[in-house]
N, C-alpha and C positions, 0 to 999 in steps of 0.2 A: 557485604560488610564494608563500611568506610575505612579508608587507609590509603597508604602509598605503596606503589610498586615500581619496579624499573629494572633496567639492565645497564650495566657499565661494561663497555666492551672496548678492547684495544683496537678493533677494526669495525667500521661499519659493515652491516649486512642486511639484506632485504628480510631475512628471516626474523631479525630482531623486532621490526615493527609488527610483525604477525604474532610473535611471542608476546609482545606487550599487549596487543589487542586481546589475546586470549587471557592473560593474567587479569586484565581490567575487567573483562567480561564476567569472570568468576566472582568479582567483587560487586557488580551491580545487581543487587537483589531486590531492591525497593524502587518503585517509580519516582520517589521523592529525593533521591540521591542526585547530587550534581557530580559531574565527572569531567575529566579532560586529560589531555596528553601533551607533552612537550618533548620534541625529538630534536637533537642536535647531532645529525649524522656525523660530521666532522670531528666531533668529540667523542663520538661513541656513547652518548648518553640518551637513554630512552626512558622517560618518566611517565607515569600515569597516577591518577589520584581519584578517589571518590570521597564525598562528605555529605552531610545534611545540607540541604538548601538553606541559605541564609546564615549558616554558622560562621564562626570566627575564621575557619580555614576555607570557606567557599571563595572562589576567585583565583585559585592558583593557576599558574606561578605567579608570584610577586617580585617585581624587579624595582631597582632604584632608577632614577631619572637617567643615568647614563646607560642603564641595561647591562651593566657589567657585574651586578650581584644578583643572583636568582635565588629564591627560596620557594621549596615545596614543603609544606607542612601539614600534618594532620593533628588535630587536638585544639586545646584552648590554651591561650596564654593571657594572663591578667597583667596588663601594662598599666602602671600607675599614671595619673593625670599629669604629674609634674615631668615625667619623662616625655609624654606626648607634646606637652606645652614646650619643652625645651627643643624637641626636634622641630616643631613648627616654627618656633623662634628662629631657628638656624636655616629656614627656608625650604625644608623638606616638604613634599607634597605626598599626602596619604589620607586615608580615611581611619578615624580613631577606632571604629568598632570591628576592624578585621585585621588580618595579619600583614597589611601593608606597611604598618609602621616598623616592623622588625628589621627590614633590610636597611633602613635608615638608622635605626638604633645601632645595627652592626656597623654601619659606615662610621658612625661617631666613636664607638667603644671597641670595635674589633672583638676578639675572642672573649674579652671581659664581659661582654653582654650576657654570654651564656650563664654565668654565675649569678646573674640577676633575674633570670627568667623564673616566672612563678605560674604554674599551671601544670597541665598534662599534655604531652605531646610526644 
């Protein structure tokens, strides 16, 4: 079943990677699912996701140019064209048809961006 899973731990442990793989394996039920993991041992973050290939959330994780903002998302967000045009005009690099614009929108608007999201996620 598509979705996200993960572990946030105070200390890194080898068992966390194994547990993440087990959780993700339980979600991979169809051959047409995309999946991936992102592990930040030093931060104690172990993330995994599955989604339909080619969907809005395919291609996780999404980062900004400096790679200091990271997004893992499952679902669909409908971003208005004026928002993506404004972000492109400010020099942000992303694809309009996937979740990559969201990290740049967050850079510009901060937490206020969340009140403007439209979709299911």
